[in-house]
C-alpha positions as CSV (number, residue, x, y, z in Angstrom):
1,M,-0.1,0.1,-0.2
2,G,2.9,2.1,-0.5
3,Q,0.9,2.6,-3.5
4,G,-2.7,3.6,-1.8
5,N,-2.5,6.9,-2.8
6,S,-2.5,6.2,-6.6
7,I,-5.3,3.9,-6.7
8,A,-8.6,5.0,-6.6
9,A,-10.8,3.8,-3.1
10,G,-13.2,1.3,-4.0
11,V,-15.1,-1.8,-3.0
12,Y,-13.7,-5.0,-2.6
13,T,-14.8,-8.8,-2.3
14,W,-12.3,-11.2,-0.1
15,E,-11.6,-12.7,-3.7
16,D,-10.3,-9.4,-4.8
17,V,-8.3,-9.1,-1.7
18,Q,-7.0,-12.7,-1.8
19,K,-5.2,-12.2,-5.3
20,H,-2.5,-9.9,-3.8
21,R,-1.0,-12.3,-1.5
22,S,2.4,-12.9,-4.2
23,R,6.1,-11.7,-2.3
24,N,5.7,-8.0,-4.4
25,D,1.9,-7.4,-4.0
26,Q,0.0,-7.7,-0.8
27,W,-3.0,-6.7,0.4
28,L,-4.3,-7.1,3.8
29,V,-7.9,-6.2,5.6
30,V,-8.2,-4.3,9.1
31,N,-11.7,-3.4,10.8
32,R,-13.0,-4.2,7.1
33,K,-10.6,-1.6,5.2
34,V,-8.3,-3.0,2.9
35,Y,-4.8,-1.5,2.5
36,N,-1.7,-2.2,0.1
37,I,1.2,-3.0,2.0
38,S,3.6,-4.0,-1.1
39,Q,5.9,-1.2,-0.3
40,W,5.4,-1.2,3.3
41,V,6.3,-4.0,4.3
42,K,10.0,-3.2,3.9
43,R,9.3,-0.7,6.5
44,H,7.3,-2.7,9.0
45,P,8.7,-2.3,12.2
46,G,8.0,-5.3,13.4
47,G,9.8,-7.3,10.4
48,I,8.6,-8.2,7.0
49,R,7.5,-11.8,7.8
50,I,5.1,-11.0,10.5
51,I,3.4,-8.5,8.3
52,S,3.5,-10.8,5.2
53,H,2.1,-13.9,7.0
54,Y,-1.5,-11.8,6.7
55,A,-1.7,-10.9,2.6
56,G,-4.7,-11.6,1.6
57,E,-6.4,-12.2,5.1
58,D,-8.1,-10.3,7.9
59,A,-5.5,-9.1,10.0
60,T,-7.5,-7.2,12.6
61,E,-6.7,-9.3,15.4
62,A,-2.9,-9.8,15.1
63,F,-3.3,-5.9,14.6
64,T,-4.8,-4.8,17.5
65,A,-3.2,-7.3,19.6
66,F,0.5,-6.0,18.8
67,H,-0.2,-2.4,18.4
68,P,-1.6,-0.7,21.6
69,D,-1.0,2.1,20.4
70,L,-3.5,2.5,17.9
71,K,-3.9,6.0,17.4
72,H,-0.1,6.3,16.9
73,V,-0.1,3.6,13.6
74,Q,-3.1,5.1,11.9
75,K,-1.5,7.4,10.5
76,F,0.6,4.7,8.9
77,L,-2.3,2.6,7.6
78,K,-4.3,6.2,6.0
79,P,-1.3,6.4,3.0
80,L,-2.3,2.6,2.4
81,L,-5.9,2.5,2.3
82,V,-7.5,1.2,-1.3
83,G,-10.7,0.8,-0.2
84,D,-13.6,-1.2,2.1
85,L,-14.6,-4.8,2.0
86,A,-17.8,-5.2,0.5
87,A,-21.1,-4.9,2.5
88,T,-21.6,-8.2,1.6
89,E,-18.4,-9.9,2.4
90,P,-18.3,-11.2,6.1
91,S,-15.9,-9.8,8.7
92,Q,-13.3,-12.2,8.1
93,D,-12.2,-14.7,5.4
94,G,-13.9,-18.0,5.2
95,G,-10.3,-19.6,6.4
96,K,-10.6,-18.5,10.2
97,N,-11.5,-20.6,12.9
98,V,-12.3,-23.3,11.7
99,S,-10.2,-25.9,13.1
100,L,-11.3,-25.0,16.2
101,Y,-14.7,-25.7,15.4
102,I,-13.8,-28.7,13.7
103,L,-12.2,-29.7,16.6
104,G,-15.2,-28.8,19.0
105,L,-13.5,-26.0,20.6
106,L,-14.6,-22.2,20.9
107,A,-13.0,-19.6,18.6
108,N,-13.8,-16.7,20.8
109,W,-12.8,-18.5,24.0
110,W,-9.7,-19.1,22.9
111,N,-8.7,-15.5,21.4
112,H,-10.2,-13.4,24.4
113,R,-7.9,-16.1,26.9
114,H,-4.9,-15.7,24.5
115,F,-4.8,-12.3,23.6
116,Q,-4.9,-11.7,27.6
117,H,-2.1,-13.8,28.0
118,H,0.2,-11.8,25.3
119,A,-1.5,-8.8,26.7
120,K,0.4,-9.5,30.4
121,P,2.2,-12.4,30.4
122,N,2.7,-13.9,33.2
123,I,1.2,-11.6,35.5
124,F,-1.2,-12.9,38.4
125,K,-4.7,-12.1,38.2
126,K,-4.4,-11.1,34.4
127,D,-3.1,-13.8,32.9
128,P,-5.1,-16.5,32.7
129,D,-2.6,-18.9,31.7
130,V,-0.8,-18.7,34.9
131,N,-4.2,-19.2,37.0
132,M,-3.5,-22.6,38.3
133,L,-6.9,-22.6,40.4
134,D,-4.7,-22.8,43.4
135,V,-4.0,-26.6,42.5
136,F,-0.1,-25.4,41.9
137,V,1.9,-22.2,43.2
138,L,4.2,-20.9,40.5
139,G,7.3,-18.7,40.0
140,N,9.0,-17.4,42.9
141,T,6.6,-15.0,44.6
142,Q,3.6,-17.4,45.1
143,P,4.8,-19.8,47.1
144,V,6.1,-17.5,49.7
145,E,2.7,-15.6,49.5
146,Y,1.3,-18.8,50.4
147,G,3.4,-19.7,52.7
148,I,2.9,-16.8,54.7
149,K,-0.5,-16.8,54.5
150,K,-0.6,-20.3,55.5
151,I,-2.8,-21.9,52.6
152,K,-2.8,-25.0,52.5
153,H,-5.6,-26.3,49.6
154,M,-2.8,-28.9,47.9
155,P,0.7,-30.5,49.4
156,Y,2.7,-27.6,47.5
157,N,5.7,-29.2,48.5
158,H,5.0,-32.2,46.2
159,Q,3.2,-30.3,43.7
160,H,6.2,-31.9,41.1
161,K,5.4,-35.4,42.0
162,Y,1.6,-34.8,41.3
163,F,1.9,-32.7,38.4
164,F,2.0,-35.7,36.1
165,L,-0.9,-36.8,37.7
166,V,-3.4,-33.7,37.2
167,G,-1.6,-31.4,34.6
168,P,-0.8,-32.6,31.4
169,P,-3.7,-35.6,31.5
170,L,-6.7,-33.5,32.6
171,L,-5.7,-29.8,31.0
172,I,-7.8,-30.8,28.0
173,P,-9.9,-33.4,28.8
174,I,-11.5,-31.7,31.6
175,Y,-10.4,-28.2,32.6
176,F,-10.5,-27.0,29.1
177,H,-14.0,-28.4,28.0
178,M,-16.1,-27.3,31.4
179,Q,-14.3,-23.6,30.7
180,I,-15.7,-24.1,27.3
181,M,-18.8,-24.9,27.9
182,K,-19.2,-22.5,31.1
183,T,-18.0,-19.6,28.4
184,M,-20.6,-19.9,26.2
185,I,-23.5,-20.5,28.2
186,T,-22.6,-17.2,30.1
187,R,-21.6,-15.1,27.1
188,R,-25.2,-16.5,25.2
189,D,-22.7,-17.6,22.1
190,W,-25.5,-19.4,20.7
191,V,-24.0,-19.7,17.3
192,D,-20.4,-21.3,18.9
193,L,-22.7,-23.2,21.2
194,A,-24.3,-24.9,18.0
195,W,-20.9,-25.3,16.1
196,S,-19.3,-26.8,18.8
197,F,-22.1,-29.6,19.1
198,S,-22.2,-30.3,15.8
199,Y,-18.5,-31.6,16.0
200,Y,-19.9,-34.2,18.7
201,F,-22.7,-34.9,16.7
202,R,-20.6,-35.4,13.6
203,Y,-18.1,-37.5,16.0
204,F,-20.6,-40.1,16.9
205,F,-22.6,-40.2,13.9
206,C,-19.2,-41.5,12.0
207,Y,-17.9,-43.6,15.1
208,T,-20.6,-45.3,16.7
209,P,-21.6,-47.5,13.6
210,L,-17.7,-48.5,14.0
211,Y,-16.9,-48.8,17.5
212,G,-20.4,-48.3,19.5
213,F,-21.2,-45.5,21.4
214,L,-18.8,-46.4,24.5
215,G,-16.1,-47.3,22.1
216,S,-16.4,-44.2,20.1
217,L,-16.2,-42.3,24.0
218,A,-13.2,-44.3,25.1
219,L,-11.4,-43.2,21.6
220,M,-12.4,-39.3,22.4
221,T,-11.2,-39.8,25.3
222,F,-7.6,-41.6,24.9
223,V,-6.9,-38.8,22.0
224,R,-8.0,-35.7,24.4
225,F,-5.3,-37.1,26.4
226,L,-2.9,-37.6,24.4
227,E,-3.9,-33.9,23.0
228,S,-3.7,-32.8,26.4
229,H,0.3,-34.0,27.0
230,W,1.3,-32.6,23.9
231,F,0.0,-29.1,24.5
232,V,1.1,-29.0,28.3
233,W,4.7,-30.0,27.5
234,V,5.1,-28.3,23.9
235,T,3.5,-24.4,24.9
236,Q,3.5,-24.4,28.8
237,M,7.0,-25.4,29.6
238,N,7.8,-22.9,27.3
239,H,6.0,-19.8,29.2
240,L,6.1,-20.8,32.5
241,P,9.8,-21.1,33.2
242,M,9.7,-17.5,32.6
243,E,9.6,-14.8,36.0
244,I,6.2,-14.7,37.1
245,Q,4.6,-12.1,39.4
246,Y,2.3,-9.1,40.3
247,E,2.2,-6.0,38.1
248,T,5.2,-4.5,37.5
249,N,3.4,-2.1,34.8
250,Q,6.4,-2.8,32.3
251,D,5.8,-2.4,28.8
252,W,4.4,-4.6,26.6
253,L,7.4,-5.9,24.6
254,T,9.7,-5.9,27.5
255,M,7.0,-8.4,29.1
256,Q,7.1,-10.3,26.0
257,G,10.4,-10.9,26.0
258,A,11.3,-11.5,29.5
259,S,12.8,-15.2,29.0
260,A,15.4,-14.0,26.2
261,N,15.6,-11.7,23.0
262,W,16.0,-14.1,20.5
263,W,12.6,-15.9,21.3
264,N,11.4,-12.2,20.0
265,H,11.5,-13.0,16.6
266,R,11.1,-16.3,16.2
267,H,7.6,-16.5,18.7
268,F,6.0,-13.4,17.5
269,Q,5.8,-15.1,14.0
270,H,4.6,-18.3,15.7
271,H,1.7,-16.1,17.3
272,A,0.9,-14.4,14.2
273,K,0.5,-17.6,11.7
274,P,0.6,-20.5,14.4
275,K,1.6,-23.3,11.9
276,N,2.3,-27.1,13.5
277,K,5.8,-27.1,12.3
278,V,6.7,-24.2,13.6
279,N,6.8,-26.5,17.4
280,E,9.7,-27.6,16.0
281,H,11.8,-24.7,17.9
282,Y,9.7,-26.2,21.1
283,G,12.5,-28.7,22.1
284,M,11.7,-31.0,25.2
285,K,15.1,-29.7,25.8
286,Y,13.5,-27.0,27.8
287,L,12.5,-29.8,30.7
288,N,15.6,-30.1,31.7
289,N,16.3,-26.4,32.0
290,R,17.3,-25.3,35.7
291,N,14.1,-22.8,35.6
292,A,11.8,-25.6,34.8
293,N,12.9,-27.9,37.6
294,K,13.3,-24.9,39.9
295,L,9.2,-24.6,38.6
296,L,8.4,-28.1,39.5
297,M,10.5,-28.2,42.6
298,F,10.1,-25.2,45.2
299,K,8.8,-26.1,48.4
300,V,6.3,-23.7,50.2
301,L,7.4,-22.6,53.5
């Protein structure tokens, strides 16, 4: 969109936008406005790759998540504007969020939760990913606090042992599913609720003739059990070794890079466009990290 002023403002469909997703011709959509970023990508402060990942797509959520001062960035967007999405077009292209619905999950629930995490990573009472419901205590601050207040909901001095029985096996099969259902009902997200139930209907419709109802239920539970282990070890063990504390009013970028500066480049790309193969850099070596061991082995005084 460095050429935005030379192109007459118009109305575009997703098909029009998706024609501009090559290396030298890139358009994207933010808040239903269509921008030509072809020249801007080379000057993008966050790097070429992050913004280019959204060529031909709706970048509204990522744009909002990674630009806390929206008024400041508007001056850069204005000369890149080429038009608007047609009123008949959905706000997001059809490929968005489908994978979550297919799995019976709630896209809005995940976005809401995950955006909070990256807005205030590892901040107690603000980052839902470190809310352990008093089952575990994390970091250097919380164990001391619980010890002083004599909070003993669990035998925390043994949490490095019961973690393997409670954390990886139960996160997705039990906790996530309970939270998803609660969120859909309390927020009255009836459309999302219908999409979620459609997954279970399709699943049992396909597998009950093969394995029976109980066999299909057992298969689903087993797959969720394996999936939960993968999710905990591959994702959470890369966040929890970071410092976990109460609000310190640090700037957003500092909080994102609290673990290591090299992590920013790759992890920002991951959260801009998460791909399965990107998890290759999440190696299990983190489990041997001294901080990770410290996380699992600390005692409450």
